[in-house]
PQR file of N, CA, C, O and H, with PARSE charges and radii, in Angstrom:
ATOM      1  N   THR A   1      33.103  24.891   8.334 -0.4000 1.5000
ATOM      2  CA  THR A   1      33.107  26.327   8.658 -0.0000 2.0000
ATOM      3  C   THR A   1      33.932  27.086   7.612  0.5500 1.7000
ATOM      4  O   THR A   1      33.553  28.182   7.199 -0.5500 1.4000
ATOM      5  N   HIS A   2      35.047  26.511   7.190 -0.4000 1.5000
ATOM      6  CA  HIS A   2      35.888  27.176   6.200 -0.0000 2.0000
ATOM      7  C   HIS A   2      35.138  27.332   4.881  0.5500 1.7000
ATOM      8  O   HIS A   2      35.203  28.377   4.234 -0.5500 1.4000
ATOM      9  H   HIS A   2      35.355  25.621   7.526  0.4000 1.0000
ATOM     10  N   LYS A   3      34.422  26.271   4.492 -0.4000 1.5000
ATOM     11  CA  LYS A   3      33.671  26.340   3.233 -0.0000 2.0000
ATOM     12  C   LYS A   3      32.626  27.441   3.291  0.5500 1.7000
ATOM     13  O   LYS A   3      32.440  28.173   2.318 -0.5500 1.4000
ATOM     14  H   LYS A   3      34.370  25.422   5.018  0.4000 1.0000
ATOM     15  N   LYS A   4      31.942  27.564   4.423 -0.4000 1.5000
ATOM     16  CA  LYS A   4      30.914  28.607   4.572 -0.0000 2.0000
ATOM     17  C   LYS A   4      31.549  29.985   4.423  0.5500 1.7000
ATOM     18  O   LYS A   4      30.984  30.866   3.776 -0.5500 1.4000
ATOM     19  H   LYS A   4      32.094  26.970   5.213  0.4000 1.0000
ATOM     20  N   ARG A   5      32.719  30.169   5.018 -0.4000 1.5000
ATOM     21  CA  ARG A   5      33.393  31.475   4.923 -0.0000 2.0000
ATOM     22  C   ARG A   5      33.739  31.787   3.473  0.5500 1.7000
ATOM     23  O   ARG A   5      33.561  32.917   3.019 -0.5500 1.4000
ATOM     24  H   ARG A   5      33.179  29.453   5.543  0.4000 1.0000
ATOM     25  N   ILE A   6      34.233  30.792   2.750 -0.4000 1.5000
ATOM     26  CA  ILE A   6      34.604  30.995   1.347 -0.0000 2.0000
ATOM     27  C   ILE A   6      33.368  31.344   0.521  0.5500 1.7000
ATOM     28  O   ILE A   6      33.415  32.246  -0.316 -0.5500 1.4000
ATOM     29  H   ILE A   6      34.378  29.874   3.119  0.4000 1.0000
ATOM     30  N   THR A   7      32.268  30.637   0.754 -0.4000 1.5000
ATOM     31  CA  THR A   7      31.048  30.915  -0.014 -0.0000 2.0000
ATOM     32  C   THR A   7      30.576  32.336   0.261  0.5500 1.7000
ATOM     33  O   THR A   7      30.141  33.031  -0.658 -0.5500 1.4000
ATOM     34  H   THR A   7      32.230  29.905   1.434  0.4000 1.0000
ATOM     35  N   LEU A   8      30.657  32.781   1.526 -0.4000 1.5000
ATOM     36  CA  LEU A   8      30.241  34.145   1.860 -0.0000 2.0000
ATOM     37  C   LEU A   8      31.125  35.147   1.128  0.5500 1.7000
ATOM     38  O   LEU A   8      30.635  36.158   0.625 -0.5500 1.4000
ATOM     39  H   LEU A   8      31.010  32.217   2.272  0.4000 1.0000
ATOM     40  N   MET A   9      32.430  34.872   1.065 -0.4000 1.5000
ATOM     41  CA  MET A   9      33.354  35.772   0.376 -0.0000 2.0000
ATOM     42  C   MET A   9      32.980  35.906  -1.090  0.5500 1.7000
ATOM     43  O   MET A   9      33.146  36.974  -1.680 -0.5500 1.4000
ATOM     44  H   MET A   9      32.829  34.051   1.473  0.4000 1.0000
ATOM     45  N   TRP A  10      32.471  34.819  -1.687 -0.4000 1.5000
ATOM     46  CA  TRP A  10      32.077  34.863  -3.106 -0.0000 2.0000
ATOM     47  C   TRP A  10      30.670  35.404  -3.290  0.5500 1.7000
ATOM     48  O   TRP A  10      30.418  36.190  -4.204 -0.5500 1.4000
ATOM     49  H   TRP A  10      32.336  33.951  -1.208  0.4000 1.0000
ATOM     50  N   VAL A  11      29.746  34.984  -2.419 -0.4000 1.5000
ATOM     51  CA  VAL A  11      28.338  35.376  -2.575 -0.0000 2.0000
ATOM     52  C   VAL A  11      28.131  36.875  -2.364  0.5500 1.7000
ATOM     53  O   VAL A  11      27.408  37.511  -3.132 -0.5500 1.4000
ATOM     54  H   VAL A  11      29.950  34.346  -1.676  0.4000 1.0000
ATOM     55  N   LEU A  12      28.754  37.444  -1.338 -0.4000 1.5000
ATOM     56  CA  LEU A  12      28.545  38.872  -1.054 -0.0000 2.0000
ATOM     57  C   LEU A  12      28.939  39.761  -2.224  0.5500 1.7000
ATOM     58  O   LEU A  12      28.101  40.541  -2.675 -0.5500 1.4000
ATOM     59  H   LEU A  12      29.341  36.928  -0.714  0.4000 1.0000
ATOM     60  N   PRO A  13      30.158  39.693  -2.742 -0.5600 1.5000
ATOM     61  CA  PRO A  13      30.544  40.550  -3.872  0.2800 2.0000
ATOM     62  C   PRO A  13      29.714  40.270  -5.118  0.5500 1.7000
ATOM     63  O   PRO A  13      29.370  41.192  -5.858 -0.5500 1.4000
ATOM     64  N   LEU A  14      29.390  38.991  -5.353 -0.4000 1.5000
ATOM     65  CA  LEU A  14      28.580  38.653  -6.539 -0.0000 2.0000
ATOM     66  C   LEU A  14      27.186  39.261  -6.421  0.5500 1.7000
ATOM     67  O   LEU A  14      26.651  39.777  -7.402 -0.5500 1.4000
ATOM     68  H   LEU A  14      29.670  38.243  -4.752  0.4000 1.0000
ATOM     69  N   SER A  15      26.598  39.206  -5.240 -0.4000 1.5000
ATOM     70  CA  SER A  15      25.256  39.773  -5.044 -0.0000 2.0000
ATOM     71  C   SER A  15      25.299  41.285  -5.212  0.5500 1.7000
ATOM     72  O   SER A  15      24.384  41.879  -5.781 -0.5500 1.4000
ATOM     73  H   SER A  15      27.032  38.787  -4.443  0.4000 1.0000
ATOM     74  N   ILE A  16      26.373  41.907  -4.710 -0.4000 1.5000
ATOM     75  CA  ILE A  16      26.515  43.363  -4.845 -0.0000 2.0000
ATOM     76  C   ILE A  16      26.648  43.722  -6.324  0.5500 1.7000
ATOM     77  O   ILE A  16      26.013  44.668  -6.791 -0.5500 1.4000
ATOM     78  H   ILE A  16      27.117  41.424  -4.247  0.4000 1.0000
ATOM     79  N   LEU A  17      27.467  42.974  -7.061 -0.4000 1.5000
ATOM     80  CA  LEU A  17      27.641  43.242  -8.501 -0.0000 2.0000
ATOM     81  C   LEU A  17      26.319  43.058  -9.228  0.5500 1.7000
ATOM     82  O   LEU A  17      25.961  43.860 -10.090 -0.5500 1.4000
ATOM     83  H   LEU A  17      27.982  42.205  -6.682  0.4000 1.0000
ATOM     84  N   ALA A  18      25.594  42.002  -8.881 -0.4000 1.5000
ATOM     85  CA  ALA A  18      24.301  41.746  -9.534 -0.0000 2.0000
ATOM     86  C   ALA A  18      23.346  42.909  -9.257  0.5500 1.7000
ATOM     87  O   ALA A  18      22.631  43.355 -10.155 -0.5500 1.4000
ATOM     88  H   ALA A  18      25.884  41.350  -8.180  0.4000 1.0000
ATOM     89  N   GLY A  19      23.336  43.389  -8.034 -0.4000 1.5000
ATOM     90  CA  GLY A  19      22.462  44.514  -7.684 -0.0000 2.0000
ATOM     91  C   GLY A  19      22.828  45.750  -8.486  0.5500 1.7000
ATOM     92  O   GLY A  19      21.946  46.452  -8.981 -0.5500 1.4000
ATOM     93  H   GLY A  19      23.916  43.026  -7.305  0.4000 1.0000
ATOM     94  N   LEU A  20      24.132  46.027  -8.620 -0.4000 1.5000
ATOM     95  CA  LEU A  20      24.572  47.201  -9.388 -0.0000 2.0000
ATOM     96  C   LEU A  20      24.150  47.068 -10.842  0.5500 1.7000
ATOM     97  O   LEU A  20      23.700  48.037 -11.452 -0.5500 1.4000
ATOM     98  H   LEU A  20      24.848  45.458  -8.218  0.4000 1.0000
ATOM     99  N   VAL A  21      24.296  45.868 -11.398 -0.4000 1.5000
ATOM    100  CA  VAL A  21      23.922  45.646 -12.805 -0.0000 2.0000
ATOM    101  C   VAL A  21      22.423  45.885 -12.993  0.5500 1.7000
ATOM    102  O   VAL A  21      22.000  46.525 -13.956 -0.5500 1.4000
ATOM    103  H   VAL A  21      24.662  45.081 -10.901  0.4000 1.0000
ATOM    104  N   ILE A  22      21.625  45.360 -12.055 -0.4000 1.5000
ATOM    105  CA  ILE A  22      20.165  45.532 -12.155 -0.0000 2.0000
ATOM    106  C   ILE A  22      19.804  47.014 -12.044  0.5500 1.7000
ATOM    107  O   ILE A  22      18.970  47.511 -12.801 -0.5500 1.4000
ATOM    108  H   ILE A  22      21.968  44.840 -11.272  0.4000 1.0000
ATOM    109  N   LEU A  23      20.435  47.719 -11.095 -0.4000 1.5000
ATOM    110  CA  LEU A  23      20.158  49.156 -10.934 -0.0000 2.0000
ATOM    111  C   LEU A  23      20.537  49.901 -12.204  0.5500 1.7000
ATOM    112  O   LEU A  23      19.806  50.791 -12.639 -0.5500 1.4000
ATOM    113  H   LEU A  23      21.112  47.315 -10.480  0.4000 1.0000
ATOM    114  N   ALA A  24      21.666  49.553 -12.802 -0.4000 1.5000
ATOM    115  CA  ALA A  24      22.106  50.225 -14.032 -0.0000 2.0000
ATOM    116  C   ALA A  24      21.102  49.973 -15.151  0.5500 1.7000
ATOM    117  O   ALA A  24      20.764  50.888 -15.902 -0.5500 1.4000
ATOM    118  H   ALA A  24      22.260  48.830 -12.449  0.4000 1.0000
ATOM    119  N   ALA A  25      20.628  48.740 -15.264 -0.4000 1.5000
ATOM    120  CA  ALA A  25      19.656  48.407 -16.317 -0.0000 2.0000
ATOM    121  C   ALA A  25      18.358  49.191 -16.101  0.5500 1.7000
ATOM    122  O   ALA A  25      17.789  49.729 -17.051 -0.5500 1.4000
ATOM    123  H   ALA A  25      20.903  47.996 -14.654  0.4000 1.0000
ATOM    124  N   VAL A  26      17.896  49.253 -14.856 -0.4000 1.5000
ATOM    125  CA  VAL A  26      16.661  49.994 -14.552 -0.0000 2.0000
ATOM    126  C   VAL A  26      16.855  51.478 -14.869  0.5500 1.7000
ATOM    127  O   VAL A  26      15.964  52.118 -15.426 -0.5500 1.4000
ATOM    128  H   VAL A  26      18.359  48.816 -14.084  0.4000 1.0000
ATOM    129  N   ALA A  27      18.013  52.017 -14.514 -0.4000 1.5000
ATOM    130  CA  ALA A  27      18.300  53.435 -14.778 -0.0000 2.0000
ATOM    131  C   ALA A  27      18.263  53.700 -16.278  0.5500 1.7000
ATOM    132  O   ALA A  27      17.709  54.707 -16.719 -0.5500 1.4000
ATOM    133  H   ALA A  27      18.737  51.496 -14.062  0.4000 1.0000
ATOM    134  N   CYS A  28      18.854  52.795 -17.068 -0.4000 1.5000
ATOM    135  CA  CYS A  28      18.860  52.960 -18.531 -0.0000 2.0000
ATOM    136  C   CYS A  28      17.426  52.935 -19.063  0.5500 1.7000
ATOM    137  O   CYS A  28      17.068  53.752 -19.911 -0.5500 1.4000
ATOM    138  H   CYS A  28      19.304  51.977 -16.710  0.4000 1.0000
ATOM    139  N   LEU A  29      16.608  52.009 -18.574 -0.4000 1.5000
ATOM    140  CA  LEU A  29      15.224  51.913 -19.039 -0.0000 2.0000
ATOM    141  C   LEU A  29      14.454  53.184 -18.682  0.5500 1.7000
ATOM    142  O   LEU A  29      13.687  53.699 -19.495 -0.5500 1.4000
ATOM    143  H   LEU A  29      16.899  51.345 -17.885  0.4000 1.0000
ATOM    144  N   LEU A  30      14.662  53.688 -17.459 -0.4000 1.5000
ATOM    145  CA  LEU A  30      13.968  54.908 -17.043 -0.0000 2.0000
ATOM    146  C   LEU A  30      14.396  56.075 -17.909  0.5500 1.7000
ATOM    147  O   LEU A  30      13.564  56.890 -18.307 -0.5500 1.4000
ATOM    148  H   LEU A  30      15.285  53.269 -16.798  0.4000 1.0000
ATOM    149  N   LYS A  31      15.702  56.168 -18.211 -0.4000 1.5000
ATOM    150  CA  LYS A  31      16.194  57.259 -19.054 -0.0000 2.0000
ATOM    151  C   LYS A  31      15.566  57.187 -20.441  0.5500 1.7000
ATOM    152  O   LYS A  31      15.181  58.207 -21.013 -0.5500 1.4000
ATOM    153  H   LYS A  31      16.378  55.506 -17.888  0.4000 1.0000
ATOM    154  N   LYS A  32      15.466  55.977 -20.975 -0.4000 1.5000
ATOM    155  CA  LYS A  32      14.868  55.810 -22.310 -0.0000 2.0000
ATOM    156  C   LYS A  32      13.402  56.235 -22.280  0.5500 1.7000
ATOM    157  O   LYS A  32      12.939  56.913 -23.197 -0.5500 1.4000
ATOM    158  H   LYS A  32      15.779  55.149 -20.511  0.4000 1.0000
ATOM    159  N   ARG A  33      12.668  55.847 -21.243 -0.4000 1.5000
ATOM    160  CA  ARG A  33      11.246  56.208 -21.141 -0.0000 2.0000
ATOM    161  C   ARG A  33      11.106  57.723 -21.025  0.5500 1.7000
ATOM    162  O   ARG A  33      10.259  58.318 -21.691 -0.5500 1.4000
ATOM    163  H   ARG A  33      13.044  55.296 -20.498  0.4000 1.0000
ATOM    164  N   MET A  34      11.923  58.346 -20.190 -0.4000 1.5000
ATOM    165  CA  MET A  34      11.868  59.797 -20.015 -0.0000 2.0000
ATOM    166  C   MET A  34      12.192  60.486 -21.340  0.5500 1.7000
ATOM    167  O   MET A  34      11.536  61.460 -21.709 -0.5500 1.4000
ATOM    168  H   MET A  34      12.611  57.862 -19.649  0.4000 1.0000
ATOM    169  N   GLY A  35      13.201  59.985 -22.059 -0.4000 1.5000
ATOM    170  CA  GLY A  35      13.583  60.558 -23.349 -0.0000 2.0000
ATOM    171  C   GLY A  35      12.435  60.447 -24.341  0.5500 1.7000
ATOM    172  O   GLY A  35      12.162  61.394 -25.078 -0.5500 1.4000
ATOM    173  H   GLY A  35      13.734  59.193 -21.759  0.4000 1.0000
ATOM    174  N   ASN A  36      11.755  59.292 -24.367 -0.4000 1.5000
ATOM    175  CA  ASN A  36      10.635  59.099 -25.288 -0.0000 2.0000
ATOM    176  C   ASN A  36       9.503  60.065 -24.951  0.5500 1.7000
ATOM    177  O   ASN A  36       8.885  60.635 -25.850 -0.5500 1.4000
ATOM    178  H   ASN A  36      11.977  58.523 -23.767  0.4000 1.0000
ATOM    179  N   ARG A  37       9.231  60.250 -23.669 -0.4000 1.5000
ATOM    180  CA  ARG A  37       8.157  61.166 -23.258 -0.0000 2.0000
ATOM    181  C   ARG A  37       8.495  62.585 -23.721  0.5500 1.7000
ATOM    182  O   ARG A  37       7.631  63.286 -24.246 -0.5500 1.4000
ATOM    183  H   ARG A  37       9.734  59.787 -22.938  0.4000 1.0000
ATOM    184  N   GLU A  38       9.734  63.005 -23.530 -0.4000 1.5000
ATOM    185  CA  GLU A  38      10.134  64.358 -23.925 -0.0000 2.0000
ATOM    186  C   GLU A  38      10.009  64.524 -25.435  0.5500 1.7000
ATOM    187  O   GLU A  38       9.555  65.564 -25.912 -0.5500 1.4000
ATOM    188  H   GLU A  38      10.436  62.435 -23.103  0.4000 1.0000
ATOM    189  N   ARG A  39      10.408  63.506 -26.181 -0.4000 1.5000
ATOM    190  CA  ARG A  39      10.344  63.583 -27.647 -0.0000 2.0000
ATOM    191  C   ARG A  39       8.888  63.656 -28.112  0.5500 1.7000
ATOM    192  O   ARG A  39       8.557  64.432 -29.008 -0.5500 1.4000
ATOM    193  H   ARG A  39      10.777  62.662 -25.793  0.4000 1.0000
ATOM    194  N   LYS A  40       8.022  62.847 -27.502 -0.4000 1.5000
ATOM    195  CA  LYS A  40       6.607  62.837 -27.898 -0.0000 2.0000
ATOM    196  C   LYS A  40       5.987  64.205 -27.637  0.5500 1.7000
ATOM    197  O   LYS A  40       5.241  64.718 -28.471 -0.5500 1.4000
ATOM    198  H   LYS A  40       8.291  62.217 -26.773  0.4000 1.0000
ATOM    199  N   GLU A  41       6.290  64.798 -26.485 -0.4000 1.5000
ATOM    200  CA  GLU A  41       5.723  66.111 -26.152 -0.0000 2.0000
ATOM    201  C   GLU A  41       6.284  67.162 -27.101  0.5500 1.7000
ATOM    202  O   GLU A  41       5.937  68.338 -26.995 -0.5500 1.4000
ATOM    203  H   GLU A  41       6.896  64.381 -25.807  0.4000 1.0000
TER
END
């Protein structure tokens, strides 16, 4: 039971950080695409 609690303590923050990183990467890609569209127009 103790091991499970420790893994949850590590997995939850790591998953949250991973999600934030993915969202940031997607946001950067969207910004680049929007910028390219504006430049082309």
